[in-house]
C-alpha positions in Angstrom: -59.7 -52.4 -186.4 -62.8 -52.7 -188.5 -64.9 -49.6 -189.3 -68.3 -50.1 -190.9 -70.4 -47.3 -192.4 -74.2 -47.6 -192.0 -76.4 -45.9 -194.5 -80.2 -45.9 -194.6 -81.6 -45.6 -198.1 -84.9 -45.2 -200.0 -84.4 -44.1 -203.6 -81.0 -42.4 -203.1 -79.5 -43.1 -206.5 -78.8 -39.3 -206.9 -76.5 -39.2 -203.9 -75.4 -42.7 -203.0 -72.5 -43.1 -205.5 -70.9 -39.8 -204.3 -71.2 -40.9 -200.6 -69.7 -44.3 -201.2 -66.9 -43.0 -203.3 -66.0 -40.7 -200.4 -65.8 -43.6 -198.1 -63.2 -45.5 -200.1 -60.0 -45.9 -198.1 -61.7 -44.7 -194.9 -64.1 -47.6 -193.9 -63.6 -51.3 -194.1 -67.2 -52.1 -195.1 -70.5 -50.5 -195.8 -73.9 -51.7 -194.7 -76.9 -50.3 -196.6 -80.2 -50.7 -194.9 -82.7 -50.1 -197.6 -86.5 -49.6 -197.5 -87.3 -51.2 -200.8 -85.9 -48.6 -203.2 -87.4 -48.6 -206.8 -84.6 -46.7 -208.5 -80.9 -47.7 -209.0 -80.0 -47.4 -205.3 -79.4 -51.1 -204.8 -77.4 -51.6 -208.0 -75.1 -48.7 -207.0 -74.7 -50.1 -203.5 -73.7 -53.5 -204.8 -71.4 -52.2 -207.5 -69.4 -50.4 -204.7 -69.2 -53.6 -202.6 -71.8 -52.6 -200.0 -73.8 -55.3 -198.2 -77.5 -54.6 -198.5 -80.2 -55.6 -196.1 -83.9 -54.7 -196.4 -86.7 -53.8 -194.0 -89.9 -51.8 -194.3 -89.6 -48.2 -193.0 -91.2 -47.2 -189.7 -89.0 -44.3 -188.7 -85.3 -43.4 -188.7 -84.5 -44.6 -185.2 -86.2 -48.0 -185.7 -84.5 -48.6 -189.0 -81.0 -47.5 -187.8 -81.2 -49.6 -184.6 -82.3 -52.6 -186.6 -79.4 -52.1 -189.0 -77.0 -52.2 -186.0 -78.2 -55.8 -185.4 -77.1 -56.7 -188.9 -73.5 -55.7 -188.5 -70.7 -58.3 -188.8 -69.7 -59.4 -185.3 -66.1 -58.3 -185.7 -67.1 -54.7 -186.3 -65.1 -52.4 -183.9 -66.6 -49.0 -184.9 -69.7 -47.7 -186.7 -69.9 -44.6 -188.9 -73.4 -43.2 -189.2 -73.7 -41.3 -192.5 -76.6 -40.3 -194.7 -76.6 -40.9 -198.4 -76.6 -37.2 -199.1 -73.6 -36.5 -196.9 -69.9 -36.6 -197.7 -66.8 -36.6 -195.7 -64.5 -33.7 -196.0 -60.9 -34.7 -196.8 -59.9 -33.5 -193.3 -62.4 -35.7 -191.6 -61.5 -38.7 -193.8 -57.8 -38.3 -192.8 -58.6 -37.8 -189.2 -60.7 -41.0 -189.1 -57.9 -43.0 -190.7 -55.2 -41.6 -188.4 -56.9 -40.9 -185.1 -59.6 -43.5 -184.7 -57.3 -46.5 -184.3 -55.4 -44.6 -181.5 -58.5 -44.1 -179.3 -58.4 -45.9 -176.0 -61.1 -48.5 -175.0 -62.7 -46.0 -172.6 -63.9 -43.9 -175.6 -67.4 -45.0 -176.8 -68.1 -42.3 -179.4 -66.7 -39.5 -181.4 -68.2 -36.1 -182.2 -67.6 -34.5 -185.6 -68.7 -31.2 -187.2 -71.6 -31.1 -189.7 -72.4 -28.4 -192.2 -75.3 -28.0 -194.7 -75.7 -26.6 -198.1 -79.0 -25.2 -199.4 -79.7 -24.5 -203.1 -76.0 -24.9 -203.7 -74.8 -22.4 -201.0 -73.1 -23.3 -197.8 -75.1 -22.0 -194.8 -72.6 -20.3 -192.5 -74.7 -18.1 -190.3 -77.7 -18.2 -188.1 -75.9 -19.9 -185.2 -76.4 -23.3 -186.6 -73.3 -24.7 -188.2 -71.1 -26.5 -187.7 -73.3 -28.5 -185.4 -71.5 -31.2 -183.3 -72.9 -34.6 -183.9 -71.9 -38.0 -182.6 -71.4 -40.1 -185.8 -68.7 -42.6 -184.8 -69.3 -45.1 -182.0 -68.5 -48.6 -180.8 -71.3 -51.2 -181.6 -73.0 -52.4 -178.4 -72.1 -49.1 -176.7 -74.3 -46.8 -178.8 -77.8 -46.6 -180.2 -80.1 -44.2 -181.8 -82.6 -42.3 -179.6 -86.1 -43.9 -179.9 -87.8 -40.8 -181.3 -89.8 -39.9 -184.4 -87.6 -36.9 -185.4 -84.2 -35.3 -184.7 -82.6 -38.5 -183.6 -79.1 -38.6 -182.0 -76.8 -41.4 -181.2 -76.5 -42.0 -177.5 -73.5 -43.6 -175.7 -72.9 -44.2 -172.0 -69.2 -43.8 -171.9 -66.6 -41.1 -172.7 -66.4 -39.4 -176.0 -63.8 -37.7 -178.2 -63.9 -34.8 -180.6 -62.6 -34.7 -184.2 -62.1 -31.4 -186.0 -63.1 -32.7 -189.4 -66.6 -32.2 -190.8 -69.4 -33.9 -192.7 -71.2 -31.9 -195.4 -74.9 -32.4 -196.0 -75.3 -31.6 -199.7 -78.7 -32.6 -200.9 -79.1 -32.3 -204.6 -82.9 -32.6 -204.8 -85.3 -29.8 -205.7 -87.0 -27.3 -203.4 -90.3 -29.1 -204.1 -88.8 -32.4 -202.8 -87.4 -30.5 -199.7 -90.7 -29.0 -198.8 -92.5 -32.3 -199.2 -90.0 -34.0 -197.1 -90.2 -31.3 -194.4 -94.0 -31.6 -194.4 -93.4 -35.3 -193.4 -90.8 -34.2 -190.9 -93.2 -31.8 -189.3 -95.7 -34.6 -188.7 -93.0 -36.6 -186.9 -91.8 -33.7 -184.9 -95.4 -33.0 -183.9 -95.5 -36.6 -182.5 -92.5 -35.9 -180.3 -94.0 -32.6 -179.0 -97.3 -34.3 -178.3 -95.5 -37.0 -176.4 -93.9 -34.3 -174.2 -97.5 -33.2 -173.3 -99.3 -36.5 -173.1 -96.6 -39.1 -172.4 -98.1 -41.8 -174.5 -94.8 -43.5 -175.3 -91.4 -43.7 -173.5 -89.4 -40.4 -173.6 -86.0 -41.1 -175.0 -83.8 -38.0 -175.1 -80.2 -36.8 -175.0 -81.3 -33.7 -173.2 -78.7 -32.7 -170.6 -77.6 -29.2 -169.8 -74.7 -30.5 -167.6 -72.7 -32.8 -169.9 -71.5 -29.9 -172.1 -72.4 -31.6 -175.4 -74.0 -29.3 -178.0 -76.7 -31.9 -178.8 -77.6 -32.3 -175.1 -77.9 -28.6 -174.4 -79.9 -27.9 -177.5 -82.3 -30.7 -176.8 -82.7 -29.5 -173.2 -83.5 -26.0 -174.4 -85.9 -27.3 -176.9 -87.8 -29.5 -174.5 -87.7 -27.3 -171.4 -88.1 -23.9 -172.9 -89.0 -23.8 -176.6 -91.7 -26.5 -176.2 -93.4 -24.5 -173.4 -93.7 -21.3 -175.4 -97.0 -20.5 -177.2 -97.4 -22.3 -180.5 -96.8 -20.2 -183.5 -95.1 -17.4 -181.6 -92.1 -19.6 -180.8 -91.6 -20.3 -184.5 -91.5 -16.5 -185.3 -89.2 -15.9 -182.3 -86.8 -18.6 -183.4 -86.6 -17.3 -187.0 -86.0 -13.7 -185.7 -83.2 -15.0 -183.5 -81.6 -16.9 -186.3 -82.0 -14.5 -189.1 -81.4 -11.2 -187.4 -79.6 -11.8 -184.0 -77.3 -14.5 -185.4 -76.8 -12.8 -188.8 -78.6 -15.3 -191.0 -79.2 -12.5 -193.5 -75.5 -12.8 -194.4 -76.2 -16.1 -196.1 -77.7 -14.2 -199.1 -80.8 -15.2 -201.1 -80.4 -18.9 -200.5 -79.9 -18.2 -196.8 -83.1 -16.2 -196.6 -85.0 -19.1 -198.2 -83.3 -21.6 -195.8 -83.7 -19.6 -192.6 -87.4 -18.7 -193.4 -88.4 -22.2 -194.5 -86.5 -24.2 -192.0 -86.5 -21.7 -189.1 -90.1 -20.4 -189.4 -92.3 -22.2 -191.9 -91.3 -25.7 -190.8 -91.7 -24.9 -187.1 -94.9 -23.1 -187.6 -96.2 -26.1 -189.5 -95.2 -28.4 -186.6 -97.2 -26.1 -184.2 -100.2 -26.1 -186.6 -100.2 -29.9 -186.7 -100.0 -30.2 -182.9 -103.0 -27.8 -182.7 -104.9 -29.8 -185.3 -104.4 -33.1 -183.4 -105.6 -31.3 -180.2 -108.8 -30.1 -181.9 -109.4 -33.5 -183.3 -109.1 -35.1 -179.9 -111.7 -32.7 -178.4 -114.1 -32.8 -181.3 -114.1 -36.6 -181.6 -113.4 -37.5 -178.0 -110.6 -39.9 -178.9 -107.2 -40.6 -177.5 -104.0 -38.8 -178.6 -102.8 -42.0 -180.3 -106.0 -42.3 -182.3 -105.9 -38.6 -183.2 -102.3 -38.9 -184.4 -103.2 -41.9 -186.6 -106.2 -40.2 -188.1 -104.8 -36.7 -188.6 -101.1 -37.3 -189.2 -101.3 -40.9 -190.6 -98.7 -42.0 -188.1 -99.2 -45.2 -186.1 -97.4 -44.6 -182.7 -98.3 -48.1 -181.4 -95.3 -50.3 -180.7 -94.0 -51.8 -184.0 -92.6 -55.3 -184.5 -89.6 -55.6 -186.8 -89.2 -58.4 -189.2 -86.0 -59.2 -191.0 -86.5 -59.4 -194.8 
């Protein structure tokens, strides 16, 4: 059985070495799909024996699905992991011991995922551990074609592992807010697509399959997206911080739940409203407004191997 980890990178020298060291003895190979890093990312990847391929960045889904086409043909399983994530020892052992025993009917495996913020593990707010599908058979799974909050989709049966991934980003709060500003633009695109339908709607939303990702996406698209903009951001923060005891996460938790639960989602709503105003004021299409306001080109992209 050959297991290959796929990691997307752009200037990830701060995290990549730690991630790769945690994969030793767990995976048989690592494929790093890089978007032309200018730091030590590529040197670190090559020093740890990873195979590096390069392609310009469009969005996560496009980059990841392109990376899947670069896998060695004898790959049996894929592990999707980000450069700032690490495997817990429990998950590493479970992958080594249980993955080879799974029957051919199993297309994917769900694992737990937790997050740290400013050095503190976030344990409350009803968020973690989130169940994410991170192991799957190539040819039977792919990333949703979305601009934000992408999940792996498989058609067949899935299994569950008890071990967890830890998202432990070491960058500054300034970096975090700048990144989430960009995330907000991408999520605004997905919300606008729900309203205007200017590109295919690819979603794991399913309230019947029992998966956490499917249920959360269904609630987000069928209920949250239909609530008034701005109000829904406040309601979500109130739910997380007070009703689901986010306040127990301390000062770091207050910053996390406020910034990620309210500020970020309010910013998404403000960007959606800005695009709507631009459309009316300038009498342009939603695609044109998104390009001019958010600097995101939602027209179909053509990938080129580099």
